[in-house]
C-alpha positions, 0 to 999 in steps of 0.5 A: 499499499502507498499512502500519500499524507497531506498536512498544512505544518511540520517541523521546524515551522511547527510542533503541536500534537497534531505533528507529532502524530503525523510523523508518528503515523507516517513513521510508523506505516514506514515501520510496517511495511506501508510506503507513505511519505508526507506533502507539508503544503501551506500557503500562510507560510511566507518563502516560496520553499519546494523542497525534500528534506528527511526528517528522522527517517520520514520523506516530507516533501514541503511547498510554501509559496511567495505570496498569499491573499490573507484578506480574500476568504475563497482563496482561504477556502480554495487556492488554485496554487496548492490544486496544482501542486497536490495534482502533481504530487499525487500524480508523481507518488502515485497513492493508493490513498491520500490521508488528509491532517490540518488543513486549514492554510492548505485550504480545501484544494487537496479533497478537489484534487483527490476528486478529480483523480478519483483517489480515496482520501481520508480526513483526521480531524484534529480541530473545529475548521469545517465548522468554524473558521476560528477552530475552537467554537469559541466566542469572544465572550467566552462562550461556546458556540453550538453549532446546531444554533447556528447552520450557516455559521457564526458571527461571534468568533474569537478573532484574536488567534486565527480567523480563515475562510470566513465566507458566506454559507461556509458550512454548506461549502465546506461540506459540499468541497469535502463529500468525496472524503472516504471516512472521518477520523476523529480521535475523540468522540466529542468531536464526532458528536460536534460534527454531526450535530452542524449536520455531518452523517454520522456513518462517515466516521471512525473513531481512532484514539492517539496514539504514542511511542513509549521511550526509555527515559533520558536525563534532560539536557536542559539544565532548568529540567534537570533541576526541577527533576533532581528537586522533585521530592521537595514540593508538590508540584504542578505541570501546566504544559502548551499554549498560555492562552484564554481558550488553553484556560489559562485564567483559571489558573492564574486565579487558583494560583493564590488558593494553591499557595495558600492551602497546598504546602510545599506548593509548585508550577511549573509552566512549559511553553510560549504564550501572550504576554499578559498572561506570562506578564501575571504569571511573573506577578506571583513568588517565583519561587511557586511559578517557574516559568520555563519557556518552551521546553524541548519536546524530547526533554518533556517526558523528564519533566512530566515524570518528575511532577505529581500532577499535570494539569489542562483547563482547558475551557473549548472543545479540546480534542484529544490533547496529547499532553494527556497521552504523555504524560500518563505514559511518564505515570503523571495523573491528570487533573483535567476540564471536563470538557471536549474528548478530555474527559474520555481519557480521565477515569476520574479518581483513578488516573486523574481528576476532573473539574468544571472549566473556568472554576478555580475553586474546583480546580484549587479543591481537586488538588488539595484532595489528591494531596491528602490521599496518603503517598501509596495511594497516590503512588498506586495512581500513578501505576495505573496511569502508565497501565492505561497508557500502555493498553490504551495509548500506544501507537501500536493499538493507533496503528492497527485501528488506522489501518483498519480504517485504511483497508475499510475505506478501500475496500469501500 
């Protein structure tokens, strides 16, 4: 079987959970004897690149453009340059199947190209871009959007972070342009439910949870990470990893910090990631012995940081899909304290492998932390073991690839 994976970003341009999954998918398929390669194509990255490269054993063809028209929502929906280059890549690679990942920035041109040459195509849903020009279904006032209430789309999006392809009757046009997608692959059931509420046929979806590859523990090379790992037994540590932006719930953590510092003895928060200046400034106002800002931590260093942490917190206030932070944390044996929103509750067994709390509720977050440290040390160690067991049973890359290849076979048979 020959598979072409298409994505809008790939390292070094950006490395989030979706990009990690694209790499793991391609690398894992290659190890299983599948002829797989990646086309990274994006009209939003300036530079005009057209190059082939090898990324740790994975063949990548990178295509970007010298100019783009960010103010033209119709070209943000369908870019003829991307259509041309995807057609050329399909003719060059001759894939049996095309597997598309994130498409914001790549427009919907890849699906039109696949329809033109009658190649089966799948789409993994990492966010809500088919439903919302801002990907998040998150309004400017902080309220969540219900797709069923706005069949034509709404005009109240949270526009500060991203806004792309806002055309009239957007959802209907998008649905027409992805009609040839054999199956939509979703890591979470919640994401399926949101698309079905917006009018998509539930029979077109397949739930395939993400997976990660267990790795041997490596001593971190970063001096700050080494220091925090060495000190881990001296503090009761929460780890906040990812983007420090409003939709990720950073305001909830900032609101909870005075309570946590007051009621949790030897409390410490480690913050790994970049974010908006206003939130980073708010974090810097706390005692530096309580809040440690690490900045962007290299991906390979994060596993040691997870393992040295008592709890990983995911305080999101938007419909998260299936955050890779949960997978990484549980594989390292660290329970997760997560908002009960989106696909997060699908990954956390409350009281067994972590805790759930109401999104935006700083008091509830604090109470869960207090509850955790009220448990005896043997109970907390048992909880860590359950996290590892759950990760090895439900979150492995092999399990993900097994299920993915079943969907591939089903798509080819259809």
